[in-house]
C-alpha positions, 0 to 999 in steps of 0.5 A: 541506480541505472534506469534499466534496473527495475525495482521489485516493489514498484514492479509489483505495484505496476502489476495490479490492475488499476482499471475500475470500469470492469468492476463497476460494470459487474456491480451495476449489471442489470442482472444484479441490480435488484440487490443494489436497490434492496440495500438502498431501501433497507439501509435507509429504513433500518437507519431510521428505525435505529434512532428509536431506543426501543428498536436499536438492538433488533435493528443492529441484529438485522444489520448483522444478519443481512451482512451474514446472509450476503457473506454466506451467499458470496461464499456459495457463489461458486456453486452453480445453483446458488449463482443462478438463484442470485443472478437474473436471467433474461430468458426467464422473463415473460414477453407479455409483462411490462418493463416494470413487472419484469423488473419487479420479478427480478427481485426474486434473486434476493430471496436466497440471501434474505432467507439466509439473513432471516435464519441468521436473525432467528439464530442470533435472537435464540442465542443472545436475545432477551429470552435467549441462552445468553441474554447479557450479550443482547445489549452489547450487539449495538456497541459491537456493530458501532465499534466496527466503524473504526475498522471500516474507516481503516479499510477505506484508507487502506483500499484507497491507498492500494489503488492510488499507489498502483495507479502512481506506479503504472503512471511512472515515467522511465525517461526524461529529466529528473525534477529537483526534490525541492522544486517538485515538493514546492510544485505539489504544495502549490497544486494542493493549495489550489485544489483546497482553495477551489474545493472550499470555495465551491462549498462556501459559494453554496452557503453564501453565493455573494462571498468574494475570494478573499472572504472565502480564504479569510473565513477558512484560513484555519482549514487552509493552514491545517492543509499546509501544516500537514503537507509540510510535516509529511514532506519533512517526515519522508524527505530522506526517503524521497531523496533516494529517488533523485537520481532515478526517473521512475522512483522520482516520478512515482514519489511525486505522483503518489505524494500529490494523490495522497494529499489531495485525498487527505485534503478532501477528508479534512475539508469534510471535517471542517465543513461538518463542524464549522460551515453548518451544512444541512442534514440532507447535504451530509446524508448525501455526502456520507452515502456517496462516501459509503458507496465509495468505501464499499467499491474500493474495498471490493476492488482492493480484495479482488485485485489481491485475489487475482494473484493468489491461489485461494480466491475467496473473492473474485468477479463472480462473488464480488457483488455479494461481498460488497453488499455484505460489507455495505450492510455492516458499514451502514449498520455501524453508522446507524449505531454510532449515530444513535449513541452520539445522537448526531451524525456530525461527531460520528463522521468526524471520527470516521474521517479522522481515522481515514486521515491517520490511516492514509498518512501511515500508509503513505510513508509505508509505501514509500518505505517499501519502494525505496528500501528495495532501491536502497538494498539494490544500491547496497548490493551493488556497492558490496559487489563493487568492493568485492571486485576492487578487493579482488583486483587489489589481491591480483595486483599484490600477487602479481607484484609478489610474482614479479619480485620473486622473478627478479630475485631468481633472475639475479640468482641466475645471473650470479650462477652464470658467472664464475662464483667459485673463482676470483678474477683477481686470484691466480690459482696457478701461481706458486706462492712463497711458502711462509709456513713453519714447515718451510725449512724442515727436511722430511725423510722419505722413510719413517721407521716405526719400532 
């Protein structure tokens, strides 16, 4: 494959906007900040209430209702009136109010989604409450919400992979030396191990500041071994695919960058599983980490959906409604964690399951992206080979036809040459010479007149 030839899948990934800054400014805009503050307060309060068995069901209903309220708000955000209700306008501020009062008054933009959420709560209780039309479903609502945690973990893995693959495609090099596959794989492995050792050392230092580098490595050797085994196994699993890029700078560059980013992300999730089960982190540390992870998941999910939305005619999610969609996803995500924590009685098991699902998802997507990109390259090579074979066969046919024409021409020339000579005459024969008549009529005298009776 020549450098000038483009890969359709790689070009498609390059066309995805990888900048997160614009979306971040939209989500953290002062005009919509009360929504962010509201979800932070409500998620914590509801998470605490969910720990009580008597309040688990109603808490799950409230989480679902809040998610539905912001989903409906997102769908209706294209309407100018609804958008004005959910976005703060500076011109509506009273100049005599203090900054604190101005900020408090901005919370009126939360009235519409909270009102829709309240209506949703009443509807769910009416239908599925203890005294509702279908009371048998009421106890299943927490189970349903908790089961969605697996879906959120999958979304996190896919969303990150979408962003990482697009970033890798946009950073590909089109010119320069192509690194050997064995060398590049070994280099990525060294960088990955360096990152893993540094990351685990930081957390080990917080736990035991007096730990030496060797003590850190020996006390966490199982984690480091898992990272090595995962990298070796995925490298072997995708070796034939990545070998297709050995003669193409763009594919080679994309493969190396995509591999490294994915495995660093996998290393972080495996480290989180390791820490929560074997490094005994305190509850506050786990809560902060998982809160940041939830924010990251929601943010990447919004980015993934908006990036795809820009390329479609039906824009269910765009810049105007990205925040309410993100809040709807955030309430559902927080509700799933709250329900699972109540079921398993501890957050460690819940987070281990979630991080394991993310790891499996990213591994699958990692190979899937490579397969999509390199299959296009392989198709191109196959088409060029077929085209080359057709050209060769055409040339051979033309050569054969030329040989036949030459042969026919030679035969015609031979015939013409023989025709130009006296083919009815023999140079050795004297046709004017009187030959001796040796026939039986030689001695017979014929009468001139023959009479017929």
